[in-house]
N, C-alpha and C positions, 0 to 999 in steps of 0.2 A: 430157524431164522430165515426169512426171505431176503434174497439179494436180487433186486429188480433193476433192469435197465430198459428204458424206452428207446425204441428204434423206429426209423421211418417205415421199415418193412421187416417181416420175419425172414431170417436168413435161409436160403436154400442149402441143401447138403453140400459141404465143402466151401461155402461162401463165408466171408467175413463182412459184417455190417457194423458201422460205427454208430454208437448210441449216445445217450446223455449220461449224466453222472449216475453212478450206482447208488441205490437207496437200500438201506438196511431196515427191516421192519419185522415185528413178530409175525410168525406164520405157523404152518403145520395144520393139517386137516382137522385133527382133534381139537386143537386149541381154537382154530377159526370157528368151528361149529359151536364150541363152548361160548365164545364171545358173542356170536350171532344170537344164540339162545338167551344169554344174559341181557343183551341190549333189547330184546323183545319181551322181557318181563319174567324170565324164568330164574329160579334159584339153581345155580349150577355148581357141580363139583367136577374137576378135571382129574383124570387118572392117566398117567403116562410117565415117560422118562426124558430127562435132559442130561447133558454132560456137565461135569464140574468145570465150567468155563464161563467167560463173560456172556456168551450168547444164552447159555442156560439160565444164568441169573437174570438176564434181561427178559427172557420169556416168562419166567415166574413172576417177576415184578409186573409185567404187562397184564397177566391174568388177574392178579390181585387188584390192579388199578381198575379193571373192568368189573370187579365184584365177583369174580369166579374163584371158588375155593381151590387152593393149590396144595392142600395137605396130603393129597394122594398122588402128587407129582414127585417122583423119586429122582434124586441126583445120583448118577452113576459115575464113579471115579474112572479116570483113564479112558473114557470114551467120549468122543466129541458130540456136541449137540447136533441134531439133524439140521441140514441146510436144504433150501430150495433155491435153485438158480432160475430166475424168471426173466423172460424177454417179452415185452409188450409192444405191439405196433400202434400206429396212429389211429387205427379203428377200434382199439381196445382188445383185439385178439391176442392170445398169448401162447407161449411154449414154456414148459416147466420141466426141469430135471431135478430130481430129489436125491440127496445123499442121506439115507435114513439115520446114520449115526446111532445115537442112544435109543431111537425108536425100536431098534432091533432087540433091545434088552427088555422090552415090556413082557411080563410073564406072571409068575405066581403071585408076586407082591401086589401087582395092579389088580389081578382077578380077586384077590382077597379084599382089597379096598372097595371094589365095586359091590362085592357080595355083602360087605358090612354096611355100606352106605344106604342102599335102598333108594327108592324114589318112584316117581311116576313113569319116567322114561329113561332108557339107557341108549345112548347113541354110540355106535362103534364104526370107526373108519378103518381102512385097510393099509395104513402106513405102519402097521405093527405085524409081528409074525402071525402066520396062519393059525398056529396052535393057540395063540392068545385070542384070536377072533373066535375060534370054536369054543374056548372056555368061557369067554364073555357072553356068548349066546345062551349059556346055561346058568350063569352065575347070578345069585341074588334073587330078590323078589321084585320084579318090575312089571307094571301093567302093560307096557309095550316096549319093544326093542326095535330100534331103527338101525339097520346095517347099511352103511354106505360103502359099497365095494369099490373104493377108489384109493389108489389105483387097483384095478382088478388083477389079483394074483393068478398064477397058472391053475391053482386049485379052485377058482371061482365057481365053476359049474358044480363041483362036488359040494362046496359050501351051501349053495342054494338047494341042491337036491336033498341035503340033510335036514332042511327045514329052516325057514326064516320068517319071522313075524312080519316085519316091514323091510323091504329091500328098496334101496334107492340107487340108481345107476344112471349115468349119462349115455349118449349114443355109443361112444367108443367102448365103454365098460360093458354095456349090454351086448355089444358085438363080441366082446371077449368071452362072455358067459355062453352065448348062444352059438358061437362059431360061424357067424354070418354077418354081413354088413347091416348096420342100423343107421338110418339117416332120415331126418325130418320127423314130422309129427304123425302124418297119416300115410296110407298106402301100405302095400305088402311088406315093405322094408322099413316102415316108420316106427316111431316110439310106441304108438298105440298097439300095433301088432306085437311088438317085442314085449310089452308089458303083459299082454294076455298069455304069451308063451311062457314067460317067467313065472306067472302065477300058477300055471299048470306044472311047471318044473320043480316047484317046492317053496316058492314065496307066497305066503298067505295073502299078503298085500304087496303088489309090485308097482313101483313108480319108475318111469323112464323119462328123464328130462331131455329136451331137444333144443337147448339154448334159447335163442330169441323166438323160436317157433312155439314154445310152450312146454307142456308136460302131460304125460298120460298115466293113468292108473288102471289097474285091474285087480279085482279081489271081491270080497263079500258085498261091497257096495255097488258092484257092477263094473262096467267098462266106462271110464270117464276120461275126457280130454279137456284141457284148458289152454286157450291160446296165450301166447306171450304178450307182455305189455310193451307198447311202443315207447321207447325212451331213447335218449341220445347217449350212446355208450362212451365211457371215458376209460374204464379199466375193468375187464371182465374177471380178473383174478379174484377169487374168493366168492364169486356169485353162486357157484354150486354149493360151497360150504354154507353160505347164507341160506340157500334153499333148504338144505338138510336141517340146519338148526331151527329154522322157522317152522318147518313141517313138524318136527318133534314137539316144539312148544305148542303149536296149535292142536295137535292130536292129544297131547297130555292134558290140555285144557278142556277136552271133550268136543272140539270142533269136528263136525262130520267130514269124511274124506274129501268130498268135492270142495267144500269151503276151505279146508286146510290146504288143499292143492292150490287153490286160487291165492290164498294168503302167502304161501311159500313162493309161488311164482312172482307175486308182487314184491316180496322182500328181495328176491334174487335180482329182479329188474332194478329196484332201487339201488342195490349195491353196485351195479355197473355204471351208474351215473356219478359215482364218487371215486376219486383216486385212492389207491392203497387197498390193502387186504383187510386186516382187522379194523384199521382206521376208517375204512369206507363202509363198514357194515352198518345197516340202518337201524334206527330206533323207530317206534311206531309213527311218529310225526314225519320222519323221512320217507317212510313207505307211502304215506298218504300224499306227501308233496310231489313225489316222483310219479305215482301211478293213479292217484285218486281213489285207491283202495284203502278202506279203513281196516286197520289191524284188528282182528276179531277177538283178541285175548285181552281182558282187562289188565291194566297196569298194576304194578305192585303197590 
């Protein structure tokens, strides 16, 4: 569950900043990416864990309301549902602290669920234990697997080295994997350079996002970069999750990597023009309205 507060500016260490009223809304990287994919035309099943509390029940209801299957979401007794404490400033920039709660319980039951479910694409985020990430990378029969190493665990470099089909990371996550700064789209320290290094390090297809600057890809399709879309930001929370969900949907539909990257960047840009996390995630018409980019996947 996301607990968000809008403030005039993000607080410096040790500082207190007064903000607006706290807003409670469904969140969690896995659920966000599931909702993003569903809104963009995919049939989606969510696997994960919530606590036996009001937040957990609310999260499951929110998934169902978005058309996402929740039969592989497990309610864990005596463990709280995961929480994210989010601070958003007037430019749309954010700071997020996560209390994983029931996310730490994801394991054998969830791996069995995704192994049984099957589908075109499996999307894995990193708010679950590293053991679960490793097992998910090998479970079931999926045409493609998209690993979003967010947040990047200490074992991130080893996970990549073991082999990843599609890896998606932002600048800070790429820096955690590579052990060096990553900033911007181009240049020696940019996302394009980082994507190329990640592709050599074990990611068959590597994508590094650079916020408003755009995103870069390296893999069998070559080295590709797409610039960001110029939009007026309102709330950047969930933009990265929208990018991941959108990329998975486009790739699963057979869209080539460059066009899938453009579509994902457009979806992420559309998301920042709308307040809220899941509530702000775009549908195809929203992507076009915000960016002029036509969503390349036919609707259901």
